[in-house]
Each structure stands twice: as C-alpha cells, then as structure tokens.
N, C-alpha and C positions, 0 to 999 in steps of 0.2 A: 712588601710588607710594611704597613704603617706603624708608627709608634704613637701611643696615646698616653696622656698623663692621667693617672688615677687619683682624682681628688674628691670623690664623692663617697658617702658612707655605703651606698649600694651600687654596685657596678655590674653590668653584664657586658662582657667584652669578647671580641674575637679578633684574631690577627693583632695581638698585642705583644710587643717585645719589652721586657723589663730588664734594663742593664744596670749593673752596679749594685750597690747595697740600698735596698728600699724596704721601708716598713709599711705594710698594708694593713689597715684597720677596717673594722666594719665587716659587713657581709659582701663577699665578692664571688660572683659566679662566672666561670670561664666556660664558654661554649666552643666546640671544635676541639682540636688536638692540642694538648699541652705537652710540649716536648722539652725535657730538661737538657741543658747543654752538656751535662756530665752525668754519669750513672747515679741512680739513687741508692744502689747497693753495689757491693764488690768494688767500692772506691778505694779502700785502703789496701795497699800492696803489702804493708807490714803484717806479719803473722804474730799473734799473741801480743799485740800492742797494749792491751789492758792488763798484761802480766798475770793472766788467770792460770796458766798451766806451768807447773814446775815438776816435771817427771823425775828429775835427778835428785830432788830434795829442796827444802825451803831455805837452807842456809849452808854457806861454805866459807871456811876460814883460810887465811894465808893466800888470798887471791892476789895475784900480781907476780908471784914467783914464776908463773908460766901462763900462757894464754890458753883459752879453751872455753867450753860451755860448762857452767857450774851449777846454776840454780834454774832461774826462769828460762823456759824453752825459747830457742831461736835468738837469744841475746848472748853474744859472745864477748868475752874480754880478750883484747889483744894488748900485749905489753912487751916492752923490751928495755933491758938494762937498768931499770929503776930498782932501788932498794925499798921503795914504798910498798906497803901491803895493806889489805883491807879485808873486811868481812862483807860478803855479798849475800843478800837475803831477799826473799819474797816477803814484803812487809804489808801490814794492814793500814799503815798511814797513807792516806790517799785523798784526793779531792772528791767533792760530792759527785756521785755518779759512777764512782769506781770503788772496787773493794781491795785492790792490790796495787803495789808499786814495786819497783826494784829499789832497794836501799844499799848504798855503798857506805861503809863506815871505816874510815882510816884507822888502822891499828898500829902501823909503823910509818912514821913520817920520813920524807926524803926532801930535805931543804937544800942540799947541795946537788943541783941538777946538771948532770953532764949533757953534752950536746946531743948525743944520740938517744936519750931517754924518751919514752912515750908510754902512755897508758890511755886506753880508749874502750868505749862500749860500742858495739856495732851489731848490725844485722846484715847478713849477706843474702842477696836476692837473685833468684834464677832469671836468666835472660828472657825466657818464654813468658814470664809474668810481667814483663816491662814493655811489651810491644806497643801498648796503647799510647806511650809517650812519643812514638815516632821519632825517637832520637836518631840523628844522622840523616834526616830527610828535610825537605823544604817545609814540611808540615809539622815539624817538631813542636812539642807542647812544653809548657812550663811545668815545674815541679813545685808542689806545695807540701811543706813538712810542718807538722804541728805536734806538740807534746806538752805535758804538764811537768813542772820541775819545782823543787825547793831544796834548801840546804840549811845548815846551822848558821850560816853567815853569807853575806853577799859574795858573789864570785862571777867571773866571766869565763865562759867556755865556748867551744866552737863546734858547730854542726857542719859536717862535710858530706857531700855526695862524691863518691870515687868510682869512676867508670873503669872497671878492671879490663874490659875488652879492648879499650882504646887508650888506656893510661891517661885519662883526663879527669879533672877534678874542679869542684867549686865549693867554696866555704863561706859561712856566715857565722858571726859571733852572736851570743845571746847571754842574758844576765840571769842569775839565780838570786833569789832573796829568801828570807826565812818563812815566807808564805807561799802556798801553792799558786803558781802563775802559769797561764797557758802561753807558750811561745808559738808564734806563727811566722814561718819563714817562707819566702817565695824565691825559688831558684830559676834562673832564665832557661829558656829552651836552648837546645844545642843542636845545630844543624850538621855538626861534624861527628862522625863515629857512631854507627848503629850498634845497638845491643844484639848479641847473638841470640838466635831463636832456638834455645836449647836448655838443658837442665843444669848447665854450669853457672857459676856465679858471674854476673855481669855488673852488678852495682852493689857497693857497700854504703849503707847509711851509717855514719860514724859520729859519735859524740866524743870529742877530744877533751880529756880531763887533766892531762899532765904531759908536758913535752919540753924538750931541750931546744937549743938554738938551731939544731939541724932542721927543725920543723917550724920554728918561730922567728927566724932571723931575717925574713923578707917582708913582702907586702901581701896581706891576705887576698887570696884569689876569689873575688866575689862574682866573677864571670867565668864561664867554662874556659879552661886553658889546658895545655899539655901539663901533666903533673910536674910540679917543681916542689921538692920537699920543703924548702924554706918558706913557702907561701901557704902551707896547709893549715897551720894552727896559730897564727900570729895573734898575740894579745891575750892569751888565755891565762887564767889563774892556775895555780897548782893544787889539785885535789889532795896531794900529799904534803901540804905545807904545815899540817898540824894533826895530831891524833884526835882533835875535836871535830875534824872535818867530816861532814856527811853530805851525801847527794842522793836525792830521790827523783825518780822519773816514772811516768806512766802515760797512758793515752797516746802512744806514739802512732802517728799516721803519716803516710806518704801517698799522695794522690796527684792526679793531673789537674791543671788549672791554675788560675792566678790567685785564687782565694782558698784558704783552708776552710773546710766545712766542719760541722760538729763531728765528734769522734763516732766512727761506725761501730756500734756495739754488735758483737756476735755472741752466740751462745757458747757456753763452755764446751759443749759437744763439738761445735763447729771448729773452735780453736784447737781442741785436742786432736781432732782428725788431721788438721793442717800440720800440727807439730809432729804427728806420728809419721808423716811422710819423710821426716829427717831423723827421727829418733824414737824408739819405743823400747819397752822392757817386758820381759817375760820372767816370772820367778816367784819365789816364796821364801818363807823363813826357814832357817835350819831348825831341826827338832823333830817332834813326833808327827804322826799322820794327822789329818784333819780331825779324826775321831778321838785323838789322844787327849789325855787330861790336861796337857800343857796348852792346848789350843793353838799350837804353832801350825802354820799352813805350809804345804809344799805344792808346787805347780806340776801338773802332769801333762805330758805331750805324747800322743799315740804315734807309733811308727812301726817299722819292721826291721828285723835283724838283717845284717849283711855279713856273711861269713861268720866267723866265731868271735869277732872282736869289735864289731861296730853296729850302728843302727842308722837308718834314715828316718827322719820325721819332718813334719811340716809345721813349723811354729805358727801360732795364730798371728795374723797381720790384718789390722783393720783397714788399711789403705795400702796401695802400692807405694813402695819407697822410691825416693828420688833416684837411687842407683843401688847396685848390689852392696849391702851394708858390710861394715866391719863388725864382727861379732866378738863379744868378750863378756867377762863377768863384771858386775857392777863394782864390787869391792872385795878384796881378799880372795881366798880360794873357795871353790865350791865343788860338790860332788854330784854326779848324776847316776842314779841306780837304774839299770835297765831290767825290767821285770817281764819275763816272757811266759809262755804257756806252761812251762815246767816249774814256774815259780822261782827260777834262779834269779839272783840279784847280782848283776855284773856291772861293768863300767863304773865301779865304785871308786873311781879316782877322777881327778880333774881331766876331762877329755880334751882331745884335739877337735876343734870345731871348724868345719868348712861350710860354705853356703853356695848354692847354685840357683840361678834363676832361669836357666835354659832358654834365654832369649825372650822370656815372656814380656808382653807389653807392660810398660810402667816399671820394669825392673823390680818387681816384687820378689820377695824371698820364696822360691819354689820348694827348696828342700834344705834341711840342715843335716849334716853328716857328722855323727859323733863316733870317734874311734878311740881305742886305747883299752878296751875291755878284754875279756877272755871267757871261754866256756859257753858261748852262745851257740844256738842252733840256727843255721841260715834259713831265711824265709819265714820266720815266725812273727806273728803279731806281737808287739811288745809295747811297753809303756816306759817313758823316761820320767823319772821322779826327780825334780830339781829342787835343791835345798837353798838356793840363792839366786838372785836375779841375773839373767843373761840380757845383755844390751845389744841392740841392733842400731848401728850408727851410720847414716849416710849424710851427715851434716856437710854444708858447704865450707 
C-alpha cells in the first residue's frame, strides 16, 4: 500500500493511508474500501459515561462514610478511614454537548490525613467487555482514557487502571481548573496478564481524589507494574481539604488506541438498558390505588400462590442481569398485598424474598418467591401489589 500526501482542494484517492492527526479541507472523494483502524461505534467501554442515568436518585448526602453506588448508575464510591464527607449528585452543570455530570461537594473536611485513608470514584468493568485490548498477549493494545472535569479551584488528581485479575496497575495524574477541561490520557499496552473472559470484574477505572501516605509515598506507576500501594496515587491534592471543594466529571470514555476520540454519545435508552444489566427497580408509592384521589401509584406483578403463605411471580426485567441479583427494598419497610381469586389480601407484611434463575442464559431473574403470608389457596392466580420500590442488584 502506498502513502500519498493530500495537498489539493479536490482529490480522488485509492490505497491511501493517513497516519497521525491530519486536517483535510475541500472536497475529497475516496474510492475503494475505507477501513477505520478502530470501531466507529461501540468504542467506549464505559457505561453511562455521560451521566444520563441515575436510577437510585439524583442526590445523596454523607457520602464517604461507606462505599457503594449512590446516584449516577455504574459509578461507585470507594472509601476507607477518612473522616471526609460529601454530597454526590447528578448535576446539570456540564460542558457543551452534555446535559449532566457527577458533582461531588465536600461537606466535612479532613485535613489530618492518616496513612491508610483513601477516597475514589470508580467504574468496574467485566472481563468479557475488555477482550479487544488483547491484554496479556503479544498483540496487546494501548488504552485511551478521556473525560471532562472542573472544580472550584485548581487541583491535581490521579486516574488509574487497576487489573483485578492479575493485580497490576498503571496511573497518570491530571489537573483540574475552574473551567471545563477535557483530559486525555494514554496508558501503554500490557503484554502481561490477560483479562478473564467472563462476567466478573477485571478492570477498575479509578479517579483518586484523596489518599494518605500508604498510597502516595512512592513513585507514580506510569507503566504497567505489579500493584504497589505506595505508587498508586502519588502527587494528588485532597478533595477533602476544604468544605468549599467541588469536583465535576462527565464524558468518561475508555477505548483502545493511542488517541482519544470524540465522546461516543449513546441514547438514553441504550444507556439505561446497559445500566439495568447491573441494577434496576420495580415499585411504586405508598398510598391508594392508581384510581384513588391521592394519585399515588402502586406496582402490580402477576403470579401464582404457593401453599397457603407464599407466591411466585416473575418481575419485569428489560435485559438479562449480569448475575442472579440481590433483592431488597429501596428504603425503609414495604408491604406486598397478595390478591387472589377470592379477593383475599394477604402477605400484608414485609416478605421474605428469594430469586431463582434456573440456569437460564444471561442469569436473568426467572422467578421471585415471596413468603410470609397466610390464608392463601394453593395454585391460584394472584397479583402482588407493591407499595415501595424493590431493587435488583448485580453490581460488580
């Protein structure tokens, strides 16, 4: 294949390789096959990188007392030993081309940093979604990470890729200013340690925002190495240095290749379905029936009675979940009324919930078993009326 320089306003070309960053102006016609070196779609391994979906709610306070998922789907807080606290929210402050961001707003400062403290934002990624990087082979590919950030003041934080399967990591620092800035980071290929081809977590994309000497006392690992705690977050500022501190992030993208490409926008429906593989909710408000004057809504699930004290039902699931989920109620207590042919209302207490997938492909929820009632007739069609949200959680 030959390489030709395009220096005319109108060009008809075949067998042309364009390498590096080039600006092409005028009318250019390509004949033959134009084959991109990387996919034009499905480039971004990150789910919900535009912060569009927040099934759990748009704001959560006292974040930092424990780790977990709080607001924007698929973005997890991991924390340890710090007294710092913040409010985490899905915020409308965002760069052009985006509608949402994650906002962290420090509410309790922590200026006396013990060695073992840490606070980070992360997304955990299944191994089977990472195979295109060919990690651990002679054909291993580079990783490009990009995102938009800003804060109330200048700060330096660290972005880390952490290989859970092989306990390897690589880190790079980045700067935050008071204006929205796109950060583009390229991480080298790693010919050591393949990602597992399964539904378990293989890679963590981590944004370090606060850390003690245990994680900052060494030299930042800018090439892939066996994980050494002291080299993971060297040189970072502390997000918890003041109650004025804020941190915003959106447009998070992880893709293969040497260069970050423009953010891959996906529809809200696409992102919601991807998120519901890991978490979704079924439920309604406490109160009257949908026809009632109060306007409160309850969710109904059809099922069948089992013996005199339980029922089977199949909760709606838009997509197969990653694994058999943990099932619980979203907040507080809730009741489920089981209404059968005779009009009896039973199970009017908080039930015991079990799920079964019967080995179905994709580990989708096949049945939900609600027990703890009384007075039912076995084998009758019934309806579960739920007065609060039930959650299905198979997060990594």
